[in-house]
VOBA-1610 file (N, C-alpha, C; in pm, whole numbers, padded with zeros to 5 digits, always signed):
BEGIN
Met+00081-00116+00000Met+00000+00000+00000Met+00087+00125+00000Gln+00202+00119+00056Gln+00290+00234+00059Gln+00341+00264-00080Glu+00366+00162-00158Glu+00412+00185-00295Glu+00307+00263-00373Asn+00182+00225-00351Asn+00073+00298-00418Asn+00070+00443-00373Glu+00096+00466-00247Glu+00096+00602-00195Glu+00201+00684-00265Leu+00320+00626-00289Leu+00428+00701-00354Leu+00397+00721-00502Asn+00327+00629-00558Asn+00295+00640-00700Asn+00182+00741-00725Asp+00098+00757-00628Asp-00013+00851-00644Asp+00038+00991-00613Pro+00033+01084-00713Pro+00093+01216-00695Pro+00025+01300-00587Ile-00101+01283-00565Ile-00169+01368-00469Ile-00132+01327-00329Glu-00133+01201-00306Glu-00102+01154-00171Glu+00046+01165-00144Ala+00129+01160-00246Ala+00274+01168-00229Ala+00313+01302-00174Glu+00236+01405-00204Glu+00269+01537-00154Glu+00251+01543-00003Asp+00154+01465+00049Asp+00130+01466+00192Asp+00243+01398+00270Leu+00320+01316+00204Leu+00428+01245+00273Leu+00550+01335+00284Ser+00613+01327+00392Ser+00736+01406+00409Ser+00855+01328+00356Val+00967+01393+00344Val+01092+01329+00297Val+01135+01223+00398Asp+01113+01251+00524Asp+01151+01155+00628Asp+01070+01027+00615Asp+00943+01038+00583Asp+00860+00919+00567Asp+00912+00833+00452Val+00951+00895+00345Val+01002+00822+00229Val+01133+00753+00266Asn+01221+00827+00335Asn+01350+00767+00376Asn+01329+00651+00472Asn+01237+00667+00565Asn+01208+00558+00659Asn+01156+00436+00586Asn+01071+00460+00488Asn+01014+00351+00409Asn+01124+00277+00334Glu+01214+00353+00273Glu+01323+00292+00196Glu+01417+00215+00289Ser+01446+00273+00407Ser+01538+00203+00498Ser+01474+00076+00553Ala+01344+00074+00573Ala+01275-00046+00619Ala+01284-00155+00514Gln+01265-00117+00387Gln+01277-00215+00279Gln+01422-00262+00267Gly+01518-00172+00286Gly+01660-00208+00280Gly+01697-00302+00393Gly+01641-00282+00512Gly+01667-00369+00627Gly+01620-00511+00602Glu+01500-00519+00537Glu+01449-00653+00504Glu+01543-00720+00404Asn+01590-00644+00306Asn+01683-00700+00206Asn+01814-00742+00271Glu+01863-00659+00366Glu+01988-00693+00435Glu+01971-00821+00516His+01857-00833+00582His+01831-00953+00662His+01828-01076+00572Glu+01761-01064+00458Glu+01757-01176+00363Glu+01897-01207+00312Asn+01977-01104+00286Asn+02115-01125+00239Asn+02199-01195+00346Gln+02179-01154+00473Gln+02253-01217+00581Gln+02214-01365+00595Val+02086-01395+00586Val+02038-01533+00594Val+02100-01614+00481Asp+02098-01555+00359Asp+02158-01624+00244Asp+02307-01645+00265Asp+02377-01542+00319Asp+02520-01552+00344Asp+02550-01660+00449Asn+02468-01663+00555Asn+02488-01764+00660Asn+02468-01905+00605Ala+02365-01922+00524Ala+02337-02053+00465Ala+02452-02092+00373Glu+02501-01995+00296Glu+02612-02022+00204Glu+02739-02057+00281Gln+02762-01985+00391Gln+02879-02013+00473Gln+02870-02152+00535Lys+02750-02188+00579Lys+02728-02321+00637Lys+02760-02430+00535Glu+02708-02409+00414Glu+02732-02506+00307Glu+02881-02515+00276Asn+02949-02400+00269Asn+03093-02398+00243Asn+03171-02469+00354Thr+03129-02442+00479Thr+03194-02505+00593Thr+03174-02656+00590Glu+03052-02699+00563Glu+03024-02842+00556Glu+03105-02908+00445Glu+03110-02843+00328Glu+03187-02898+00216Glu+03336-02905+00251Arg+03385-02800+00316Arg+03526-02797+00354Arg+03556-02907+00457Leu+03466-02924+00555Leu+03485-03028+00656Leu+03479-03168+00594Lys+03386-03187+00502Lys+03376-03317+00434Lys+03504-03345+00356Lys+03553-03242+00289Lys+03675-03257+00210Lys+03794-03291+00301Glu+03805-03220+00416Glu+03913-03247+00511Glu+03900-03387+00568Leu+03777-03429+00597Leu+03754-03563+00649Leu+03798-03669+00549Glu+03763-03649+00424Glu+03804-03743+00319Glu+03957-03747+00307Glu+04022-03631+00315Glu+04168-03626+00309Glu+04230-03702+00426Gln+04173-03684+00546Gln+04226-03753+00664Gln+04205-03904+00653Lys+04088-03944+00602Lys+04062-04087+00582Lys+04162-04146+00484Asp+04188-04072+00376Asp+04283-04116+00275Asp+04423-04130+00335Lys+04465-04029+00415Lys+04595-04036+00482Lys+04603-04157+00575Tyr+04495-04180+00650Tyr+04492-04292+00744Tyr+04505-04425+00671Val+04431-04441+00564Val+04435-04566+00487Val+04575-04588+00429Arg+04634-04482+00377Arg+04770-04493+00321Arg+04872-04527+00429Leu+04860-04461+00544Leu+04952-04486+00655Leu+04937-04629+00705Phe+04815-04677+00715Phe+04791-04814+00760Phe+04851-04913+00660Ala+04835-04886+00531Ala+04891-04974+00428Ala+05044-04973+00434Glu+05103-04855+00454Glu+05248-04847+00466Glu+05298-04926+00585Phe+05229-04914+00698Phe+05270-04987+00818Phe+05257-05137+00797Asp+05151-05179+00734Asp+05131-05321+00705Asp+05243-05373+00615Asn+05279-05296+00513Asn+05390-05335+00425Asn+05521-05341+00502Tyr+05541-05244+00593Tyr+05662-05242+00676Tyr+05670-05369+00762Lys+05558-05407+00824Lys+05557-05527+00907Lys+05592-05651+00825Arg+05531-05662+00708Arg+05560-05777+00621Arg+05707-05780+00580Arg+05759-05664+00541Arg+05899-05655+00495Arg+05996-05691+00608Thr+05975-05636+00728Thr+06066-05665+00839Thr+06054-05810+00883Ser+05935-05865+00877Ser+05918-06006+00911Ser+05995-06095+00812Lys+05984-06061+00685Lys+06055-06137+00582Lys+06206-06124+00600Glu+06254-06002+00630Glu+06396-05980+00651Glu+06446-06057+00773Ala+06365-06062+00879Ala+06404-06135+01000Ala+06417-06284+00970Ile+06325-06339+00892Ile+06332-06481+00856Ile+06457-06508+00773Glu+06484-06420+00676Glu+06604-06436+00593Glu+06730-06425+00677Leu+06730-06333+00773Leu+06847-06315+00859Leu+06872-06440+00943Arg+06766-06498+00998Arg+06782-06621+01077Arg+06835-06734+00992Gln+06788-06742+00869Gln+06831-06850+00781Gln+06977-06836+00740Thr+07026-06714+00730Thr+07163-06694+00683Thr+07253-06634+00792Ala+07210-06638+00918Ala+07285-06575+01027Ala+07425-06632+01040Gly+07439-06761+01025Gly+07569-06825+01041Gly+07649-06832+00913Lys+07599-06775+00807Lys+07664-06787+00675Lys+07808-06736+00678Glu+07828-06619+00737Glu+07962-06559+00739Glu+08062-06645+00815Ile+08022-06693+00931Ile+08113-06776+01011Ile+08138-06910+00943Ile+08035-06967+00882Ile+08051-07094+00812Ile+08148-07079+00696Ile+08135-06971+00620Ile+08226-06948+00507Ile+08370-06938+00556Ser+08391-06866+00667Ser+08528-06854+00718Ser+08580-06987+00774Leu+08490-07072+00822Leu+08533-07202+00876Leu+08558-07306+00765Leu+08511-07279+00646Leu+08535-07373+00535Leu+08684-07391+00508Glu+08762-07286+00530Glu+08907-07296+00515Glu+08964-07398+00613Val+08916-07394+00735Val+08962-07490+00836Val+08919-07631+00797Leu+08798-07644+00747Leu+08750-07775+00703Leu+08838-07830+00590Asp+08877-07742+00497Asp+08968-07784+00390Asp+09100-07831+00447Asp+09153-07756+00546Asp+09279-07796+00610Asp+09264-07929+00682Met+09149-07951+00745Met+09126-08078+00815Met+09119-08194+00717Asp+09057-08170+00601Asp+09052-08275+00498Asp+09192-08310+00450Arg+09276-08208+00430Arg+09415-08234+00387Arg+09492-08307+00496Ala+09470-08269+00623Ala+09538-08336+00734Ala+09496-08481+00742Glu+09369-08508+00723Glu+09319-08645+00726Glu+09384-08729+00616Gln+09399-08668+00500Gln+09462-08737+00387Gln+09609-08764+00419Gln+09678-08669+00480Gln+09819-08687+00517Gln+09836-08794+00624Ile+09743-08802+00716Ile+09749-08904+00821Ile+09743-09043+00758Ala+09658-09059+00658Ala+09645-09188+00591Ala+09769-09223+00509Glu+09839-09126+00454Glu+09951-09152+00364Glu+10088-09145+00431Ser+10103-09067+00538Ser+10234-09040+00593Ser+10263-09123+00718Glu+10393-09147+00740Glu+10439-09219+00858Glu+10503-09124+00958Asp+10533-09002+00916Asp+10602-08905+01000Asp+10503-08841+01098Lys+10500-08892+01221Lys+10403-08847+01320Lys+10432-08704+01367Lys+10558-08667+01371Lys+10593-08533+01418Lys+10540-08428+01319Ala+10555-08450+01190Ala+10506-08356+01089Ala+10354-08350+01091Leu+10291-08467+01114Leu+10144-08470+01122Leu+10093-08391+01241Ala+10160-08408+01355Ala+10120-08335+01476Ala+10134-08185+01455Glu+10240-08142+01391Glu+10260-08000+01363Glu+10149-07946+01271Gly+10116-08025+01169Gly+10010-07984+01076Gly+09875-07972+01144Val+09845-08068+01231Val+09717-08066+01303Val+09714-07946+01399Leu+09825-07918+01466Leu+09831-07803+01556Leu+09811-07672+01479Leu+09863-07664+01357Leu+09842-07545+01273Leu+09694-07527+01240Val+09625-07638+01211Val+09482-07633+01181Val+09405-07585+01305Phe+09440-07639+01422Phe+09374-07599+01546Phe+09395-07449+01572Asp+09518-07403+01552Asp+09551-07263+01574Asp+09471-07173+01479Lys+09462-07215+01354Lys+09386-07137+01255Lys+09239-07128+01295Phe+09186-07241+01341Phe+09047-07246+01384Phe+09022-07149+01500Arg+09108-07149+01600Arg+09095-07059+01715Arg+09103-06913+01672Lys+09196-06882+01582Lys+09212-06743+01538Lys+09088-06693+01464Ile+09028-06778+01384Ile+08905-06739+01312Ile+08794-06708+01413Leu+08779-06793+01513Leu+08674-06771+01614Leu+08703-06645+01697Gln+08830-06623+01730Gln+08866-06503+01806Gln+08838-06376+01725Ala+08864-06383+01596Ala+08836-06268+01509Ala+08687-06236+01505Arg+08603-06334+01531Arg+08457-06315+01532Arg+08405-06278+01670Gly+08495-06260+01767Gly+08454-06214+01900Gly+08451-06321+02007Leu+08493-06443+01978Leu+08493-06550+02078Leu+08617-06537+02166Gln+08597-06549+02296Gln+08708-06536+02390Gln+08689-06640+02500Ala+08795-06715+02527Ala+08788-06819+02629Ala+08800-06758+02768Leu+08730-06818+02865Leu+08742-06776+03006Leu+08867-06841+03065Asn+08940-06767+03142Asn+09054-06824+03215Asn+09012-06841+03360Thr+08979-06963+03398Thr+08926-06986+03532Thr+09020-07065+03621Leu+09118-07131+03566Leu+09207-07217+03642Leu+09284-07135+03746His+09280-07182+03872His+09347-07120+03988His+09291-06981+04021Thr+09169-06953+03980Thr+09102-06829+04019Thr+08991-06862+04118Glu+08942-06762+04187Glu+08831-06783+04280Glu+08709-06835+04203Phe+08639-06929+04264Phe+08516-06980+04202Phe+08414-06867+04195Asp+08356-06846+04077Asp+08260-06738+04054Asp+08133-06799+03995Val+08024-06793+04070Val+07898-06853+04023Val+07844-06783+03899Glu+07890-06662+03871Glu+07844-06587+03754Glu+07900-06643+03624Lys+08013-06714+03630Lys+08074-06765+03507Lys+08122-06909+03517Asp+08122-06966+03638Asp+08168-07104+03656Asp+08053-07194+03701Glu+08058-07319+03658Glu+07962-07420+03702Glu+08042-07531+03770Ala+08022-07546+03901Ala+08099-07646+03976Ala+08041-07784+03951Val+08128-07874+03903Val+08086-08011+03880Val+08109-08094+04006Ser+08221-08065+04073Ser+08251-08135+04198Ser+08349-08054+04281Glu+08367-08101+04405Glu+08466-08041+04495Glu+08562-08152+04538Ile+08688-08117+04546Ile+08786-08216+04592Ile+08870-08153+04703Pro+08914-08235+04797Pro+09000-08181+04904Pro+09139-08146+04848Val+09195-08037+04895Val+09328-07993+04851Val+09417-07973+04974Asp+09547-07999+04955Asp+09642-07982+05066Asp+09682-07836+05083Asp+09694-07766+04974Asp+09738-07626+04977Asp+09622-07536+05016Glu+09642-07458+05123Glu+09537-07367+05172Glu+09502-07259+05068Lys+09598-07224+04984Lys+09576-07120+04884Lys+09475-07163+04777Leu+09457-07293+04757Leu+09367-07344+04653Leu+09224-07368+04703Lys+09201-07351+04833Lys+09066-07372+04885Lys+08973-07262+04832Gly+08859-07305+04776Gly+08762-07210+04719Gly+08799-07163+04579Lys+08907-07222+04527Lys+08951-07184+04393Lys+08931-07300+04296Val+08935-07268+04168Val+08921-07369+04063Val+09054-07444+04052Val+09048-07577+04071Val+09170-07658+04063Val+09179-07735+03932Ala+09064-07753+03864Ala+09065-07821+03734Ala+08951-07766+03648Glu+08978-07762+03519Glu+08878-07711+03424Glu+08839-07826+03332Leu+08713-07873+03344Leu+08668-07986+03263Leu+08618-07941+03125Gln+08561-07824+03123Gln+08513-07768+02996Gln+08527-07616+03002Lys+08589-07558+02899Lys+08612-07413+02897Lys+08481-07337+02883Gly+08482-07220+02942Gly+08371-07128+02923Gly+08410-07024+02819Tyr+08310-06962+02756Tyr+08340-06867+02648Tyr+08252-06743+02655Tyr+08314-06632+02615Tyr+08243-06506+02592Tyr+08233-06487+02441Leu+08122-06430+02396Leu+08109-06386+02258Leu+08077-06238+02262Asn+08173-06157+02216Asn+08159-06011+02221Asn+08122-05964+02362Asp+08198-06009+02460Asp+08185-05973+02601Asp+08054-06019+02665Lys+07987-06114+02604Lys+07866-06172+02664Lys+07892-06321+02686Leu+07868-06365+02808Leu+07893-06505+02842Leu+07797-06595+02765Ile+07852-06689+02687Ile+07765-06779+02610Ile+07773-06923+02662Arg+07880-06954+02740Arg+07888-07088+02800Arg+07966-07079+02930Phe+07908-07137+03036Phe+07976-07143+03165Phe+08091-07244+03157Ala+08194-07220+03238Ala+08304-07316+03248Ala+08265-07423+03350Lys+08287-07549+03313Lys+08262-07659+03407Lys+08393-07686+03480Val+08389-07670+03612Val+08513-07672+03689Val+08502-07761+03811Val+08621-07795+03865Val+08633-07865+03992Val+08690-07765+04092Val+08625-07755+04208Val+08665-07656+04309Val+08733-07725+04426Gly+08839-07662+04475Gly+08910-07716+04593Gly+08839-07682+04722Lys+08842-07779+04817Lys+08780-07752+04950Lys+08874-07786+05063
//
């Protein structure tokens, strides 16, 4: 009805400038409110789309990360199995030289009568064998005439001794003990004096 009032020239004269301005500002307020509602709805839609997109990206990252971890587990498991299967390969290869020397010594024992030369050859093979093991970190325990130590010695028996200095000490070594890279791998089997 107000639009008709403005369109009608007679009634328009009765309206003041303030009335017209108030009318226009009221219509502008309604338009602004509608624009704000539209903007809010648009922002909501944009936010939802952005959140959905971020969620999809995170899901994708998660799936990829899970797949990578699964592949890592399979690969390390396979490597561990291969390592166990070939763990002794290096030491076995180095010991093949000793095995060759032992085969030659065995052949010489069958053919030769010179026992002194045979004994020297066998001692050389034994020495070579020990050196190869020492190079790989094997070290023999020296327990003879030392205090009995439960951390590295295993007492097989006790025997009476005349010398007071040997009481509580190792008087005989039945089986050597060994360290591998400073870690005890076999206890020494010993006889202790009492």
